[in-house]
C-alpha positions as a LaTeX table, in Angstrom:
\begin{tabular}{lrrr}
\hline
Residue & $x$ (\AA) & $y$ (\AA) & $z$ (\AA) \\
\hline
Phe1 & 11.37 & $-3.84$ & 17.22 \\
Ala2 & 10.25 & $-7.33$ & 18.68 \\
Val3 & 8.83 & $-5.83$ & 21.77 \\
Pro4 & 5.92 & $-8.53$ & 22.43 \\
Trp5 & 3.52 & $-6.46$ & 24.47 \\
Leu6 & 3.80 & $-3.48$ & 22.02 \\
Ser7 & 3.38 & $-5.70$ & 19.05 \\
Ser8 & 0.39 & $-7.22$ & 20.52 \\
Thr9 & $-1.23$ & $-3.99$ & 21.48 \\
Leu10 & $-0.24$ & $-2.22$ & 17.94 \\
Ala11 & $-0.46$ & $-5.03$ & 15.45 \\
Leu12 & $-3.82$ & $-5.95$ & 14.15 \\
Ser13 & $-5.27$ & $-8.64$ & 15.99 \\
His14 & $-7.73$ & $-10.68$ & 13.66 \\
Trp15 & $-9.24$ & $-12.45$ & 16.68 \\
Ala16 & $-10.21$ & $-9.18$ & 18.68 \\
Pro17 & $-9.05$ & $-5.96$ & 16.75 \\
Ser18 & $-9.20$ & $-2.51$ & 18.34 \\
Trp19 & $-10.03$ & 0.33 & 16.42 \\
Trp20 & $-6.66$ & 1.88 & 16.55 \\
Gln21 & $-4.90$ & $-1.41$ & 15.27 \\
Phe22 & $-6.21$ & $-0.63$ & 11.88 \\
Ala23 & $-4.01$ & 2.51 & 11.71 \\
Thr24 & $-1.09$ & 1.58 & 13.97 \\
Ser25 & $-0.56$ & $-1.98$ & 12.41 \\
Leu26 & 0.73 & 0.01 & 9.25 \\
Phe27 & 3.77 & 1.10 & 11.28 \\
Val28 & 4.79 & $-1.84$ & 13.61 \\
His29 & 7.08 & $-4.49$ & 11.94 \\
Arg30 & 8.21 & $-8.05$ & 12.92 \\
Asp31 & 12.38 & $-7.20$ & 12.51 \\
Trp32 & 14.80 & $-4.94$ & 11.15 \\
Ala33 & 14.53 & $-6.70$ & 7.63 \\
His34 & 11.00 & $-6.19$ & 7.51 \\
Leu35 & 11.15 & $-2.50$ & 8.46 \\
Thr36 & 13.84 & $-1.74$ & 6.03 \\
Asp37 & 12.30 & $-3.49$ & 2.97 \\
Asn38 & 9.54 & $-1.69$ & 3.43 \\
Leu39 & 10.98 & 1.60 & 3.87 \\
Phe40 & 12.94 & 1.30 & 0.70 \\
Leu41 & 9.95 & 0.45 & $-1.27$ \\
Leu42 & 8.20 & 3.48 & 0.45 \\
Tyr43 & 10.96 & 5.57 & $-0.30$ \\
Val44 & 10.96 & 4.75 & $-4.19$ \\
Phe45 & 7.35 & 4.64 & $-4.85$ \\
Gly46 & 6.72 & 7.55 & $-2.34$ \\
Arg47 & 9.06 & 9.79 & $-4.04$ \\
Ile48 & 7.39 & 8.69 & $-7.43$ \\
Met49 & 4.04 & 9.14 & $-6.18$ \\
Glu50 & 4.87 & 12.53 & $-4.55$ \\
Glu51 & 5.97 & 13.99 & $-7.88$ \\
Glu52 & 2.17 & 13.61 & $-9.17$ \\
Glu53 & 0.36 & 13.90 & $-6.04$ \\
Gly54 & 2.31 & 15.86 & $-3.54$ \\
Phe55 & 3.04 & 14.97 & 0.08 \\
Trp56 & $-0.72$ & 14.97 & 1.17 \\
Gly57 & $-1.42$ & 12.63 & $-1.78$ \\
Val58 & 1.15 & 10.07 & $-0.67$ \\
Leu59 & 0.20 & 10.44 & 3.06 \\
Val60 & $-3.74$ & 9.96 & 2.32 \\
Ser61 & $-2.91$ & 7.05 & $-0.25$ \\
Tyr62 & $-0.89$ & 5.34 & 2.31 \\
Phe63 & $-3.78$ & 5.28 & 4.76 \\
Ile64 & $-6.52$ & 4.41 & 2.43 \\
Cys65 & $-4.40$ & 1.58 & 0.83 \\
Gly66 & $-3.47$ & 0.30 & 4.48 \\
Leu67 & $-7.04$ & 0.42 & 5.81 \\
Gly68 & $-8.04$ & $-1.38$ & 2.73 \\
Ala69 & $-5.65$ & $-3.97$ & 3.13 \\
Asn70 & $-6.48$ & $-4.25$ & 6.84 \\
Val71 & $-10.23$ & $-4.58$ & 6.35 \\
Ala72 & $-9.74$ & $-7.30$ & 3.92 \\
Ser73 & $-7.19$ & $-9.07$ & 6.15 \\
Ile74 & $-9.72$ & $-9.21$ & 8.96 \\
Leu75 & $-12.51$ & $-10.28$ & 6.42 \\
Leu76 & $-10.59$ & $-12.82$ & 4.55 \\
Leu77 & $-8.02$ & $-14.39$ & 7.04 \\
Pro78 & $-8.16$ & $-16.93$ & 9.96 \\
Ser79 & $-8.81$ & $-15.41$ & 13.43 \\
Asn80 & $-5.59$ & $-16.73$ & 14.56 \\
Val81 & $-3.60$ & $-14.20$ & 12.56 \\
Met82 & $-1.82$ & $-10.75$ & 13.55 \\
Ser83 & $-0.97$ & $-8.50$ & 10.68 \\
Met84 & 1.74 & $-5.65$ & 10.87 \\
Gly85 & 3.76 & $-3.96$ & 8.69 \\
Ala86 & 3.71 & $-1.25$ & 5.86 \\
Ser87 & 3.62 & $-3.61$ & 2.87 \\
Gly88 & $-0.12$ & $-3.39$ & 2.59 \\
Ser89 & 0.00 & 0.50 & 2.16 \\
Val90 & 3.23 & 0.24 & $-0.11$ \\
Phe91 & 1.35 & $-2.21$ & $-2.45$ \\
Gly92 & $-1.40$ & 0.19 & $-3.02$ \\
Leu93 & 1.15 & 2.95 & $-3.61$ \\
Phe94 & 2.94 & 1.02 & $-6.16$ \\
Val95 & $-0.60$ & 0.75 & $-8.05$ \\
Val96 & $-0.93$ & 4.57 & $-7.40$ \\
Ala97 & 2.60 & 5.27 & $-8.67$ \\
Leu98 & 2.02 & 3.70 & $-11.88$ \\
Leu99 & $-1.33$ & 5.10 & $-12.80$ \\
Ser100 & $-0.29$ & 8.51 & $-11.87$ \\
Lys101 & 2.47 & 8.34 & $-14.31$ \\
Ile102 & 0.39 & 7.36 & $-17.30$ \\
Gly103 & 0.13 & 10.29 & $-19.37$ \\
Phe104 & 0.49 & 11.65 & $-22.86$ \\
Ser105 & 4.26 & 12.89 & $-22.74$ \\
Leu106 & 7.05 & 10.72 & $-23.60$ \\
Lys107 & 8.65 & 11.09 & $-20.40$ \\
Lys108 & 5.58 & 9.87 & $-18.54$ \\
Leu109 & 4.97 & 6.79 & $-20.96$ \\
Val110 & 8.47 & 5.72 & $-20.21$ \\
Glu111 & 8.36 & 6.10 & $-16.77$ \\
Ala112 & 5.09 & 4.37 & $-16.76$ \\
Ala113 & 6.78 & 1.56 & $-18.79$ \\
Ile114 & 9.41 & 1.10 & $-16.11$ \\
Ile115 & 7.29 & 1.23 & $-12.94$ \\
Ser116 & 4.75 & $-1.29$ & $-14.63$ \\
Asn117 & 7.28 & $-3.68$ & $-15.05$ \\
Phe118 & 7.97 & $-3.91$ & $-11.52$ \\
Val119 & 4.33 & $-3.33$ & $-10.18$ \\
Phe120 & 3.09 & $-6.25$ & $-12.71$ \\
Lys121 & 5.89 & $-8.62$ & $-11.61$ \\
Gln122 & 5.00 & $-8.10$ & $-7.88$ \\
Leu123 & 1.14 & $-8.23$ & $-8.21$ \\
Lys124 & 1.57 & $-11.49$ & $-10.47$ \\
Asp125 & 3.63 & $-13.22$ & $-7.72$ \\
Glu126 & 1.14 & $-12.29$ & $-5.19$ \\
Val127 & $-1.83$ & $-14.03$ & $-7.30$ \\
Ile128 & 0.01 & $-16.98$ & $-7.76$ \\
Phe129 & 1.10 & $-17.28$ & $-4.08$ \\
Gln130 & $-2.32$ & $-16.74$ & $-3.18$ \\
Ala131 & $-3.78$ & $-19.24$ & $-5.59$ \\
Ser132 & $-1.80$ & $-21.76$ & $-4.61$ \\
Gly133 & $-2.89$ & $-21.60$ & $-1.28$ \\
Gly134 & 0.33 & $-19.76$ & $-0.04$ \\
Arg135 & 0.88 & $-19.53$ & 3.83 \\
Gly136 & 3.52 & $-18.06$ & 5.72 \\
Ala137 & 4.50 & $-14.83$ & 7.22 \\
Thr138 & 3.70 & $-12.57$ & 4.42 \\
Asn139 & $-0.22$ & $-11.33$ & 4.39 \\
His140 & $-0.67$ & $-11.66$ & 0.57 \\
Val141 & $-4.41$ & $-10.77$ & 0.81 \\
Ala142 & $-3.40$ & $-7.25$ & 2.24 \\
His143 & $-0.87$ & $-6.68$ & $-0.74$ \\
Leu144 & $-3.79$ & $-7.64$ & $-3.45$ \\
Phe145 & $-6.45$ & $-5.53$ & $-1.76$ \\
Ser146 & $-4.32$ & $-2.76$ & $-1.06$ \\
Ala147 & $-3.53$ & $-2.63$ & $-4.56$ \\
Ala148 & $-7.13$ & $-2.80$ & $-5.55$ \\
Ala149 & $-7.68$ & 0.13 & $-3.11$ \\
Gly150 & $-4.88$ & 2.06 & $-5.06$ \\
Val151 & $-6.83$ & 1.51 & $-8.39$ \\
Val152 & $-10.16$ & 2.63 & $-6.61$ \\
Leu153 & $-8.30$ & 5.67 & $-5.36$ \\
Ile154 & $-6.81$ & 6.69 & $-8.53$ \\
Leu155 & $-10.31$ & 6.30 & $-10.17$ \\
Val156 & $-11.88$ & 8.76 & $-7.47$ \\
Leu157 & $-9.07$ & 11.31 & $-7.74$ \\
Ser158 & $-9.49$ & 11.14 & $-11.57$ \\
Lys159 & $-13.08$ & 12.42 & $-11.31$ \\
Leu160 & $-11.84$ & 15.45 & $-9.10$ \\
Pro161 & $-11.44$ & 18.64 & $-10.84$ \\
Asp162 & $-7.50$ & 19.49 & $-11.32$ \\
Gly163 & $-7.66$ & 22.31 & $-8.59$ \\
Glu164 & $-9.07$ & 19.82 & $-5.89$ \\
Arg165 & $-5.93$ & 17.07 & $-6.33$ \\
Ala166 & $-3.53$ & 17.40 & $-3.50$ \\
Gly167 & $-0.39$ & 17.22 & $-6.05$ \\
Asn168 & $-2.04$ & 20.07 & $-8.04$ \\
Arg169 & $-2.51$ & 22.82 & $-5.53$ \\
Gly170 & $-0.76$ & 26.04 & $-6.29$ \\
Lys171 & 0.32 & 24.64 & $-9.61$ \\
Asn172 & $-0.67$ & 26.37 & $-12.84$ \\
\hline
\end{tabular}
């Protein structure tokens, strides 16, 4: 996983980004632990989201949230940074999974309550770390802006007629 020439080609280079790096950086990870942590969260929240929005909804959300995270990273972080990993996309999926579960049935309310506890804790930790001038290997800007992209995505989806939403195709 730590192949320097591959990482430098596919990770998002803040000093001279190539257009493809905005997408490829969402799949490159610094090491095995980084990859498996993101895969676990993607599995959990992707499955939750897939129940409401379907496979294509998860895939489109992953890319939109990840692209939002990467654009914010380029605009707000120093030029000597390289961004990589799925966590930018995954934080957006946290929010989309939570907001897609909000509904008027008891089952949806219980699910939303359980998911919201995790999501709010993660977002609170990100805000606190960022406000304290946090540095390190974690791109907290990407996490926060991915979550914001998830909110915008849900707002856009909520304006579409039910038949247009990816998860509702073929359902009555």
